[in-house]
C-alpha positions in Angstrom: 58.9 -2.5 -56.8 57.4 0.2 -58.9 54.0 -0.9 -60.2 53.2 -1.0 -63.8 49.8 -0.3 -65.3 48.1 -3.2 -67.1 45.6 -1.9 -69.7 42.6 -4.0 -70.4 40.2 -2.8 -73.1 36.5 -3.5 -73.5 37.0 -6.2 -76.1 39.8 -7.9 -74.2 37.7 -9.4 -71.4 39.6 -12.7 -71.3 41.5 -13.7 -68.1 44.4 -15.1 -70.1 44.7 -12.1 -72.4 48.4 -11.3 -73.1 48.7 -8.2 -70.9 47.4 -10.1 -67.8 49.6 -13.1 -68.5 52.6 -10.8 -68.6 51.6 -8.8 -65.4 52.5 -9.5 -61.8 49.4 -9.7 -59.5 51.5 -8.7 -56.5 52.9 -5.6 -58.1 50.9 -4.2 -61.0 47.6 -2.3 -61.3 44.9 -3.2 -63.9 43.5 -0.2 -65.6 40.0 -0.3 -67.1 37.9 2.7 -68.1 34.6 3.7 -69.7 35.6 6.8 -71.6 33.8 9.2 -73.8 36.3 8.9 -76.7 35.6 5.2 -77.1 31.9 5.5 -76.5 31.5 8.4 -78.9 34.0 8.3 -81.8 31.1 6.9 -83.9 27.5 7.0 -82.7 27.4 3.5 -81.3 24.2 1.6 -80.8 23.1 1.9 -77.2 22.9 -1.9 -76.8 26.5 -2.1 -77.9 27.6 0.5 -75.3 25.6 -1.1 -72.6 26.9 -4.6 -73.4 30.5 -3.5 -73.2 30.1 -1.4 -70.0 28.3 -4.2 -68.2 30.7 -6.9 -69.3 33.7 -4.7 -68.3 32.3 -4.0 -64.9 31.7 -7.7 -64.2 35.2 -8.6 -65.6 36.8 -6.0 -63.3 34.9 -7.5 -60.3 36.1 -11.0 -61.3 39.7 -9.8 -61.4 39.4 -8.1 -58.0 38.0 -11.4 -56.6 41.1 -13.2 -57.9 43.4 -10.8 -56.1 44.2 -8.2 -58.7 44.4 -4.5 -57.9 42.0 -2.9 -60.3 41.6 0.9 -61.0 38.3 1.1 -62.8 36.8 4.3 -64.1 33.1 4.6 -64.8 31.8 7.0 -67.5 30.2 9.2 -64.9 33.2 9.5 -62.6 33.9 13.2 -62.3 37.7 12.6 -62.5 37.3 10.6 -65.8 39.9 11.9 -68.3 37.7 11.0 -71.3 40.2 8.9 -73.2 42.3 5.8 -72.7 45.5 7.8 -73.0 44.3 10.3 -70.5 43.2 7.6 -68.0 46.7 6.0 -68.2 48.3 9.3 -67.4 45.9 9.9 -64.5 46.5 6.4 -63.1 50.3 6.7 -63.6 50.4 9.8 -61.4 48.1 8.1 -58.8 50.2 4.9 -58.5 53.7 6.3 -59.4 53.9 4.2 -62.6 55.8 5.0 -65.8 55.3 1.8 -67.8 52.2 0.2 -69.3 51.6 -3.4 -70.4 48.9 -3.5 -73.1 47.5 -6.1 -75.4 47.4 -4.8 -79.0 44.1 -3.1 -79.7 42.0 -4.1 -82.7 42.0 -0.7 -84.2 44.9 1.3 -85.7 43.4 4.4 -84.1 44.2 3.1 -80.6 47.4 1.4 -81.6 48.9 4.6 -82.8 47.6 6.5 -79.7 49.4 4.0 -77.5 52.6 4.1 -79.5 52.7 7.9 -79.3 51.8 7.9 -75.5 54.2 9.7 -73.2 54.4 6.7 -70.9 56.4 3.6 -72.0 53.9 1.3 -73.4 54.8 -2.4 -74.1 52.4 -3.6 -76.8 51.9 -7.4 -76.8 50.3 -9.2 -79.8 46.8 -10.4 -79.1 47.3 -14.2 -79.2 43.7 -15.0 -78.6 43.6 -15.4 -82.4 44.7 -18.5 -84.2 46.9 -16.8 -86.8 49.7 -14.5 -85.6 50.6 -11.4 -87.8 53.8 -13.1 -88.9 52.0 -16.3 -89.8 49.5 -14.4 -92.0 52.3 -12.5 -93.6 54.2 -15.7 -94.4 51.0 -17.2 -95.9 50.2 -14.0 -97.9 53.7 -13.2 -99.2 54.1 -13.7 -102.9 50.4 -14.5 -103.6 48.8 -12.6 -106.5 45.5 -12.6 -104.6 44.5 -13.4 -101.1 41.6 -15.8 -101.0 39.9 -16.9 -97.8 39.2 -20.4 -99.0 42.9 -21.3 -99.2 43.7 -19.6 -95.9 40.9 -21.5 -94.3 42.3 -24.9 -95.4 45.6 -23.9 -93.6 43.6 -23.1 -90.5 41.8 -26.5 -90.6 45.1 -28.3 -90.9 46.6 -26.2 -88.1 43.7 -26.8 -85.7 42.8 -30.3 -86.8 39.1 -29.3 -86.8 36.9 -31.5 -88.9 40.0 -33.4 -90.2 40.2 -37.1 -91.1 43.9 -37.6 -90.9 45.4 -35.2 -93.4 42.1 -35.0 -95.4 39.0 -32.9 -94.7 36.1 -34.7 -93.0 33.5 -35.8 -95.6 36.1 -35.6 -98.4 35.7 -31.8 -99.1 36.8 -28.6 -97.5 33.7 -26.6 -98.1 30.0 -27.5 -98.0 28.8 -24.0 -99.0 26.8 -25.4 -101.9 24.6 -27.1 -99.4 24.1 -24.0 -97.4 22.1 -21.7 -99.8 18.6 -22.9 -99.4 15.8 -20.3 -99.7 13.2 -20.3 -96.9 10.2 -22.5 -97.2 6.9 -21.0 -96.1 6.6 -20.8 -92.3 10.3 -21.2 -91.6 11.1 -20.2 -88.0 14.0 -20.6 -85.8 14.6 -20.6 -82.0 15.3 -17.4 -80.1 18.9 -17.0 -78.9 19.4 -17.2 -75.1 18.1 -14.1 -73.4 19.3 -12.9 -70.0 17.4 -10.6 -67.7 19.5 -7.6 -66.6 21.0 -8.1 -63.2 21.7 -5.1 -60.8 25.1 -4.4 -62.5 23.6 -4.3 -65.9 20.5 -2.3 -64.8 22.9 0.4 -63.5 24.6 0.5 -66.8 21.3 0.7 -68.7 20.3 3.7 -66.7 23.6 5.4 -67.5 23.4 4.6 -71.2 19.8 5.8 -71.4 20.9 9.1 -69.9 24.0 9.6 -72.0 23.2 7.9 -75.3 19.4 7.8 -75.5 19.4 9.8 -78.7 21.7 7.4 -80.6 20.2 5.2 -83.3 19.0 1.9 -81.8 16.7 0.5 -79.1 18.4 -0.1 -75.8 15.5 -2.1 -74.3 14.7 -4.9 -74.1 18.3 -5.7 -73.2 19.1 -9.4 -73.2 22.8 -9.9 -74.1 25.0 -12.2 -72.0 27.4 -10.0 -70.0 29.7 -12.6 -68.4 31.4 -15.9 -69.5 28.8 -18.1 -67.7 25.9 -16.6 -69.6 27.9 -16.6 -72.9 28.6 -20.3 -72.5 24.9 -20.9 -71.8 24.1 -19.1 -75.0 26.6 -21.3 -76.9 25.1 -24.5 -75.5 21.6 -23.4 -76.5 22.8 -22.6 -80.0 24.4 -26.0 -80.5 21.4 -27.8 -79.1 18.6 -25.8 -80.8 19.9 -23.9 -83.9 23.2 -25.5 -85.2 21.5 -28.5 -86.8 19.6 -26.3 -89.2 22.1 -23.4 -89.4 23.8 -24.8 -92.5 20.8 -25.2 -94.7 19.3 -21.7 -94.0 22.3 -19.6 -93.0 21.7 -17.3 -96.1 17.9 -17.2 -95.7 15.9 -14.1 -94.6 12.3 -14.2 -93.3 10.1 -11.3 -92.2 9.6 -11.3 -88.4 12.5 -13.8 -87.9 15.4 -11.7 -86.7 17.7 -14.6 -86.0 16.5 -17.8 -87.7 19.3 -20.3 -86.9 22.2 -17.9 -86.4 24.2 -18.0 -83.2 24.6 -14.3 -82.4 27.8 -15.5 -80.6 30.1 -13.1 -82.4 29.2 -10.4 -79.9 30.7 -12.6 -77.1 33.6 -14.0 -79.1 34.8 -10.6 -80.3 34.6 -9.1 -76.7 36.5 -12.0 -75.2 33.7 -13.7 -73.3 34.0 -16.9 -75.4 37.2 -18.5 -76.8 36.8 -18.9 -80.6 38.7 -22.2 -80.8 36.7 -23.7 -77.9 33.5 -22.6 -79.6 34.6 -24.5 -82.8 35.6 -27.6 -80.8 32.2 -27.7 -79.1 30.5 -27.4 -82.5 32.7 -30.2 -83.9 31.8 -32.4 -80.9 28.1 -32.0 -81.8 28.9 -33.3 -85.2 31.0 -36.2 -83.9 28.1 -37.1 -81.5 25.6 -37.1 -84.4 23.8 -34.0 -83.0 24.5 -31.7 -86.0 25.1 -32.4 -89.7 28.5 -31.8 -91.3 27.4 -29.0 -93.6 26.1 -27.0 -90.7 29.2 -27.5 -88.5 31.6 -26.9 -91.3 29.8 -23.7 -92.3 29.8 -22.4 -88.8 33.5 -23.3 -88.2 34.5 -21.7 -91.5 33.1 -18.4 -90.3 35.3 -18.4 -87.2 38.6 -20.0 -88.1 38.3 -19.0 -91.8 36.7 -15.7 -92.4 37.2 -14.1 -88.9 40.9 -14.9 -88.9 41.3 -14.0 -92.6 39.8 -10.5 -92.3 41.9 -9.8 -89.2 45.0 -10.7 -91.2 44.0 -8.4 -94.0 43.3 -5.5 -91.7 46.7 -5.6 -90.0 48.6 -6.4 -93.2 47.1 -3.5 -95.1 47.8 -0.9 -92.5 46.3 2.3 -91.1 45.3 3.8 -94.5 43.0 0.8 -95.3 39.8 2.6 -94.0 40.5 5.6 -96.4 40.3 3.5 -99.6 37.8 4.2 -102.2 38.9 2.8 -105.5 35.5 3.2 -107.2 35.3 6.8 -106.3 31.9 6.6 -104.7 30.8 9.8 -103.0 27.0 9.8 -102.4 25.8 10.5 -98.9 24.5 7.6 -96.8 20.7 7.7 -97.3 18.4 8.4 -94.3 16.9 4.8 -94.6 20.1 3.5 -92.9 19.1 5.6 -89.8 15.5 4.4 -89.8 14.2 6.8 -92.5 11.2 6.0 -94.5 11.4 3.5 -97.4 9.2 1.5 -99.6 11.8 -1.3 -99.9 10.7 -4.2 -97.7 14.2 -5.7 -97.6 15.8 -2.5 -96.4 13.1 -1.9 -93.9 13.6 -5.5 -92.5 17.4 -5.3 -92.4 17.5 -1.8 -90.8 14.7 -2.7 -88.5 16.5 -5.7 -86.9 19.6 -3.6 -86.7 17.7 -0.9 -84.8 16.1 -3.4 -82.4 19.0 -5.8 -81.7 22.3 -4.1 -82.7 22.5 -7.2 -85.0 21.7 -8.5 -88.5 23.0 -11.6 -90.0 25.7 -11.7 -92.7 23.4 -11.8 -95.7 21.3 -8.9 -94.5 24.5 -7.0 -94.1 26.2 -8.0 -97.3 23.3 -8.5 -99.8 20.8 -6.0 -98.6 22.2 -2.9 -96.8 25.7 -3.4 -98.3 24.5 -4.3 -101.8 22.2 -1.2 -101.9 25.0 1.1 -100.7 27.4 -0.2 -103.3 24.9 -0.1 -106.2 23.9 3.4 -105.2 27.5 4.6 -105.0 27.6 5.6 -101.4 30.8 6.9 -99.9 32.4 3.8 -98.4 33.8 5.8 -95.4 30.2 6.6 -94.5 29.1 3.0 -95.0 32.1 1.9 -92.8 31.2 4.3 -90.0 27.6 3.1 -90.1 28.5 -0.6 -89.7 31.0 0.2 -87.0 28.4 2.1 -85.1 25.3 0.0 -85.3 26.5 -3.6 -84.7 27.4 -4.9 -81.2 30.0 -7.3 -82.7 31.8 -4.5 -84.7 35.4 -3.6 -84.0 37.4 -2.1 -86.8 39.7 -5.1 -87.3 36.7 -7.2 -88.3 34.3 -4.6 -89.6 36.5 -2.7 -92.0 37.6 -5.6 -94.3 34.1 -6.9 -94.3 32.6 -3.5 -95.2 35.3 -1.8 -97.3 36.6 -5.0 -98.8 33.9 -7.6 -99.2 30.8 -5.4 -99.2 31.9 -2.1 -100.9 34.9 -3.2 -103.0 36.6 0.0 -101.8 39.9 -1.9 -101.5 40.0 -2.8 -105.1 39.9 -6.5 -104.6 42.1 -7.3 -101.6 39.3 -9.2 -99.9 37.1 -10.2 -102.8 37.7 -11.1 -106.4 34.6 -9.2 -107.5 32.0 -6.9 -106.1 29.1 -8.5 -104.3 26.3 -6.9 -106.3 23.0 -8.4 -107.3 19.6 -7.5 -108.7 16.4 -8.0 -106.7 16.3 -11.6 -107.9 18.8 -12.8 -105.3 16.9 -11.2 -102.4 13.7 -12.7 -103.8 15.2 -16.2 -103.9 16.7 -16.0 -100.4 13.8 -14.3 -98.6 10.1 -13.7 -98.4 10.6 -9.9 -98.4 9.7 -9.3 -102.0 6.2 -10.8 -101.6 5.0 -7.8 -99.5 7.1 -5.1 -101.1 5.7 -2.0 -102.8 8.1 -2.6 -105.7 7.9 -5.6 -108.1 10.9 -7.7 -108.1 10.1 -9.0 -111.5 9.5 -5.5 -112.8 12.5 -4.2 -114.7 11.6 -0.6 -115.6 9.2 2.1 -114.5 8.2 3.5 -111.1 7.2 0.0 -109.8 10.6 -1.6 -110.7 12.7 -2.9 -107.8 15.5 -0.3 -107.2 18.0 -3.2 -107.0 17.1 -4.1 -110.6 17.7 -0.6 -111.9 20.8 0.2 -109.9 22.4 -3.1 -110.7 22.7 -2.3 -114.3 23.6 1.3 -113.6 26.5 0.1 -111.4 27.8 -2.3 -114.1 27.7 0.4 -116.8 29.4 3.1 -114.9 32.2 0.7 -113.8 32.5 -1.2 -117.1 36.1 -0.3 -117.6 37.1 -1.9 -114.3 34.9 -5.0 -114.3 34.2 -6.1 -117.9 37.3 -8.2 -118.1 36.6 -9.9 -114.8 35.9 -13.6 -115.7 33.2 -13.8 -112.9 31.3 -10.8 -114.3 31.7 -11.2 -118.1 28.4 -12.9 -118.5 26.6 -10.0 -116.9 28.0 -7.6 -119.5 27.1 -10.0 -122.3 23.5 -10.0 -121.1 23.5 -6.2 -121.0 24.9 -5.9 -124.5 22.2 -8.2 -125.9 19.4 -5.9 -124.6 17.8 -3.6 -127.2 19.3 -0.2 -127.1 16.0 1.5 -126.2 15.5 -0.9 -123.3 19.0 0.0 -122.0 18.2 3.7 -122.2 15.1 3.3 -120.2 16.8 1.2 -117.5 19.6 3.8 -117.1 17.1 6.7 -117.1 15.0 5.0 -114.4 18.1 4.3 -112.4 19.1 8.0 -112.6 15.7 8.9 -111.3 16.2 6.6 -108.2 19.7 8.2 -107.6 18.2 11.7 -108.0 15.7 10.8 -105.2 18.5 9.6 -103.0 20.5 12.8 -103.7 17.5 14.8 -102.6 17.1 12.8 -99.5 13.7 11.5 -100.6 12.6 8.0 -99.6 13.0 5.2 -102.1 
């Protein structure tokens, strides 16, 4: 029988992924490839590239051990075609194949490339997710607004996670009000599991150093799990050591504490090394056994079966043009601070610093520090989108774009969020210790020592008043502004203009 090619991408490293289930081990050829197009379409963090290449090589080895015929192309292979489409053509000629079985990629860019490919490509829906495209469409159809909270409840009912019969465990669906504690002095969390690079990983690290050493981000020390056994060990450690306090301090930020009680498991879940439902079941088991409180486990599970599934549904429902949206008309260039440029803002220095070191930052650092600043400053959302996609090891467009363009930048006009996530410096002061050692005064409202968040917050509200003044969740902010003396408002806007002028000039803020 004529062989078919079975495409497995770098974020599809699951033995039961749809394409492998559909394939015939005795007939077909698995195609995996490290290609320049995927490694370079944005300037990916070196840790992200190294993680994926090492995990791909190990996964290919596992498939070979299980009897699959695998055609694996390394980045430095002189015959490397440089793209997924090119590698499929090369392998088709090599093996006499004309058909490809592929699991649907998580980016429209690749989906369209496969649909337009000269070979016959059979695209199968990625059923590693809990909510199929058709299921999300049925849920979303006819709704005036898509809100994650209501979708999340459906996912709880579907999975049975943290359910007591047909009611939520503990009598309520969401314990978010218990999960917003600011950090007490001296708060410290355990380190995530770290794994010394083995020979496979070391070989990859040498390659990445050579090819991507100039990209933003520190490659070493490299400690990510690169196979399912290591990833499961990291999950066990998180449940034992960090999950019990995750809920209370999931929004907290502390200088010198890059992880606090966060799991850092999204890197492994999104690449396929961990099954999301199994992760949730193991967290639930910790609650049932009295090893973790309900607010922590519910908050953790909500991020996976609620938010993760919701943003994927939005991405595929909204279509290929989603990443081009910019309803607020923002056009400022991304400031150099995002690439490690000088800044006097302690919060930005901390958030960008952990991003550089670890290809990671937790959700509040992403949303309320780097995202908040970009939104208030009016940065082009396409540039913000590209930055987040590049610098985080867990970022793939299906998950990153709705989080960035929707929730963080409001570029989609409210598809993901009912209001923009903007705040003054007060929120960051409440949730972190950053402001205590900042050159700016978080309580200073005007003048050269005023926190830029304080100035830009009001500037954002004023320039977008026509859009947001009637929003019930923002009306109080406008009433507060209107009650300020006119001369005070003039000073605030003038000082904010000065901050924006410095950003325009590329000067540090």
